[in-house]
N, C-alpha and C positions, 0 to 999 in steps of 0.2 A: 717694452710693454704695447704688445698687440692689441689693437681696439677689434672687436669682433663686429661683424657685417651681419645682418638678418636677410634672410634667403632673397627675400625681395630687392633689399639692396645691393647683391650681388650684381654687376653689369656684365662679367666678362666669365669665360671658362676658368681663368686661374684668379679670378675674386674666389668663384664656389669651391676650387680646388684649396687655395688656401683656409676656407671656413672648414673645409673636412677634416684637412690636416690637425685644424686646431682641434678640434671636436676630437679628433683621434686620440692626441695627444691624453687631452683632459682622462678619454676613456680610458686610456692605457694608464693612468696616475691611478684610476678606481679602481682598474683591476687589481693594481699590485698593490694597493690596500684591502683589496678585499682576500687576494692571497695571502695576506700575512694572519689574517684574522683563520684562515683554514689552515694558516700551520699551526696555529696555535691548538685550532680543534682537534687535529692530527694529534698535537701534542697531550692534551687534555685523555681524548678515549685510547681504550685499553684494550682493544679487540680489535680487529679488522674488517669482523661484521659490523660495526658500530656506525662504518662511515656508509653503509647504505643505507635510507630511511627512507621507507616510500612512502608511508604517511606523510614526513615533514617536504619528502620533494614534492608531493603531490601540492600542496598546502602551500610551497615558492612559487609550483608554476600555477596555479590559481591567481596568485594575489600578483603575479608579474604580467598574467591575462587582463585581468582588471585594470592594473595601474596604465597597459597598453592604450588599450579601450579611451582613459582618459587622457591620454596623452597623443593620441588620436595616430598609433603607430600600431602599425598591424601587429596582432596579439598572435598570430601563428607563427609570424616573424619573430617575434619578441621570444615565444615559445622554444621554438628550435636553437635558438643563441641561449637560452640558459639549461636548456635541457643538454646540449654539449656542454655549457659549462659545467655543469654540476656531475657529467660525466667523470668530467677531466677531475674533478677535484676529489670525486668515490676515489679515484685511482690513485690519486696523489697522495691523498690520506692515507689508502689501505698500504702503500708500499711504506708509509712513514710508521705506520705501528708495527707490520711486519718487521721491519728491519730494527727496530729498536725489540721486539718481542724476543729477537737471536740471541 
């Protein structure tokens, strides 16, 4: 098991890169878990138009922006990442729903 270092404890570029790689692996695992829920949502929805819910999208983005500020993360950067993720998920859900309806 690899122990993590705080950013301030990293003394070399290799130290920083190792920590970024560790965080990236954790993010991938979380994205994979999230994807399982998106897949399940697509199985539950019955119409491809259900995949795009503007009210829900804006509520999620508002929450992401608020939480980003609390974490000292640029809220514009977080919003961009989430909007990209949401757009991909909408297209993914639509594809699954449409294929099931054929």
